C-alpha positions in Angstrom: -9.6 7.5 13.1 -9.2 3.8 13.7 -6.8 0.9 13.8 -7.1 -1.8 11.1 -8.6 -4.2 13.6 -11.3 -1.6 14.5 -12.2 -1.1 10.8 -12.5 -4.8 10.3 -14.8 -4.9 13.4 -17.0 -2.1 12.0 -17.4 -3.9 8.7 -18.1 -7.3 10.4 -20.7 -5.6 12.7 -22.4 -4.0 9.7 -22.6 -7.2 7.7 -23.9 -9.1 10.8 -26.7 -6.5 11.3 -25.0 -5.0 14.3 -24.1 -8.3 16.0 -20.5 -8.8 16.9 -20.4 -12.6 17.2 -17.6 -14.7 15.8 -19.9 -16.3 13.3 -18.8 -14.7 10.1 -18.4 -16.3 6.7 -15.7 -13.8 5.7 -12.5 -14.1 7.8 -10.6 -11.0 9.0 -7.6 -11.4 6.6 -10.0 -11.4 3.6 -11.6 -8.2 4.9 -8.2 -6.7 5.5 -7.2 -7.4 1.9 -10.4 -5.7 0.7 -9.6 -2.7 2.9 -6.2 -2.3 1.4 -7.5 -2.7 -2.2 -10.3 -0.2 -1.6 -7.9 2.3 -0.1 -5.5 2.1 -3.0 -8.4 2.4 -5.5 -9.9 5.5 -3.8 -6.5 7.2 -3.5 -5.8 6.6 -7.2 -9.2 7.9 -8.2 -8.7 11.0 -6.0 -5.4 11.8 -7.6 -7.1 12.0 -11.0 -9.6 14.6 -10.0 -9.1 18.1 -11.6 -8.7 19.9 -8.2 -6.2 17.4 -6.8 -3.0 19.2 -5.8 -1.5 17.3 -2.9 -1.5 13.9 -1.1 -3.5 13.6 2.1 -0.9 13.4 4.8 -3.2 11.1 6.9 -2.6 8.4 4.2 1.2 8.6 4.3 3.5 6.2 6.2 7.1 6.5 7.1 9.5 3.7 6.2 13.0 3.8 7.6 15.4 1.2 6.4 19.1 0.5 7.3 21.4 -2.0 5.4 23.9 -4.0 7.4 27.3 -4.2 5.8 26.9 -7.9 5.2 23.7 -7.2 3.2 25.2 -4.7 0.9 26.7 -5.9 -2.4 30.5 -5.5 -2.4 32.2 -3.4 -5.0 28.9 -2.1 -6.4 28.1 1.4 -7.3 24.3 0.9 -6.7 22.9 0.3 -3.3 19.6 -1.6 -3.1 17.1 -1.1 -0.3 14.0 -3.4 0.0 10.8 -1.5 -0.1 7.1 -2.4 0.2 5.0 -1.8 -3.0 3.5 1.7 -3.3 0.1 2.8 -4.7 0.0 3.5 -8.4 -1.8 6.8 -8.8 -1.8 7.0 -12.6 0.4 6.2 -15.6 3.0 8.8 -14.6 2.8 9.0 -10.8 3.1 6.6 -7.9 2.7 7.1 -4.1 6.2 8.2 -3.2 6.3 11.5 -1.2 9.9 11.5 0.0 12.9 9.4 -0.5 16.2 10.6 0.9 18.3 11.4 3.9 17.1 10.2 7.3 16.7 13.7 8.5 13.7 14.1 6.2 15.1 17.3 4.7 17.3 16.1 1.9 15.3 14.4 -0.9 17.3 12.4 -3.5 16.8 12.9 -7.2 14.3 10.5 -8.8 15.5 8.7 -11.9 12.5 7.6 -14.0 12.6 4.1 -15.2 11.5 5.0 -18.7 14.6 7.2 -19.2 17.1 5.9 -21.8 20.6 5.0 -20.7 21.9 8.1 -22.5 19.5 10.5 -20.7 20.3 8.9 -17.4 24.0 9.4 -18.1 23.3 13.0 -18.9 21.5 13.5 -15.6 24.4 11.9 -13.7 26.8 14.3 -15.3 24.7 17.4 -14.5 23.5 16.5 -11.0 25.8 16.2 -8.1 23.3 14.8 -5.6 22.3 11.2 -4.8 19.8 9.7 -7.2 17.3 6.8 -6.8 14.9 4.6 -8.7 12.2 2.1 -7.8 12.5 -1.2 -9.5 11.1 -4.8 -9.5 13.6 -7.6 -9.3 13.3 -11.1 -10.8 12.1 -12.4 -7.5 9.0 -10.2 -7.7 10.1 -8.0 -4.8 10.6 -4.2 -5.1 13.7 -2.2 -4.3 14.8 1.4 -4.2 18.2 1.6 -5.9 20.4 4.5 -4.8 23.1 5.8 -7.2 26.1 8.0 -6.7 26.7 7.1 -3.1 27.9 3.5 -2.7 28.3 4.0 1.0 24.6 4.8 1.5 23.3 2.5 4.3 20.3 4.4 5.7 17.2 5.6 3.9 14.0 7.4 4.8 10.8 6.9 2.7 7.5 8.6 3.0 4.8 7.1 0.8 1.4 5.6 0.1 2.0 1.9 0.5 -0.3 -0.6 -1.1 -0.5 -2.7 2.0 0.2 -0.6 5.1 0.8 -3.8 7.2 3.9 -4.6 5.1 5.7 -1.5 6.5 8.0 -2.9 9.3 6.8 -2.5 12.9 3.2 -1.7 11.8 0.8 -2.9 14.5 -2.8 -3.6 13.3 -4.2 -3.5 16.9 -2.4 -0.3 17.9 -1.4 1.9 15.0 -3.9 4.1 13.2 -4.7 2.8 9.8 -3.3 5.4 7.3 -6.6 7.1 6.2 -8.7 9.9 7.4 -12.3 9.7 8.8 -14.0 10.5 5.5 -12.0 7.9 3.6 -12.6 5.3 6.4 -16.3 5.8 6.1 -16.2 5.4 2.3 -14.2 2.2 2.6 -16.4 0.7 5.3 -19.6 1.5 3.3 -18.1 0.2 0.1 -16.9 -3.1 1.5 -20.0 -3.6 3.6 -22.2 -3.3 0.5 -19.9 -5.6 -1.4 -20.0 -8.3 1.2 -23.7 -8.1 1.6 -24.1 -8.6 -2.2 -21.8 -11.6 -2.0 -23.9 -13.1 0.8 -27.1 -12.6 -1.3 -25.6 -14.2 -4.3 -24.5 -17.3 -2.3 -27.4 -17.5 0.1 -29.2 -20.8 0.6 -32.1 -21.1 -1.8 -33.6 -23.8 0.4 -35.1 -22.8 3.8 -33.1 -25.4 5.7 -30.5 -23.1 7.3 -27.8 -24.9 5.3 -25.5 -23.5 2.6 -26.8 -26.0 0.1 -28.4 -25.7 -3.3 -30.8 -28.3 -4.4 -30.0 -30.5 -7.4 -31.5 -29.4 -10.6 -34.3 -31.7 -11.9 -33.4 -34.0 -14.8 
């Protein structure tokens, strides 16, 4: 299993016919974005297969977050933790595996965003534990909102994140990219074929080694 930089290098080498020169019309950030998109798409497709019963642990990342007191909203019953976006698996499920206590052994109760206010109130009355939900704010950023513990300042999240590099402290040159070997090969082959098709569509139709297309005759 490879780092993100190594996967980009594999794709670049494939597209260049085995050469590893710096001359590449697709920059590394573009290839990285295609890797993230392909990974999320494949994970979503896998979750809809009839025999799917659990998430591949190789694809899960750990996100630990702590709020400073000055960052917490004063006199508020809801505590908001910033969170990278997660993979959407289907209409009912997303990529969260665990949200809860930092010891990894006490998951909090998930409050689904499509619950009515009345049903949420009913859950709060019946359940004594801490609850949470995943919401988008007006600024376009996503947050985990924690209920029933206004003093909550630390949170542990295990999830399939859309862009693994958005998880704090992720190092593209050192950390293993969150996929297994089979998924890595699928992604490399898919993106290599896609880039080669793009190169064919935009190739120079004049044998002059320039990326120019002749003017159409009047």
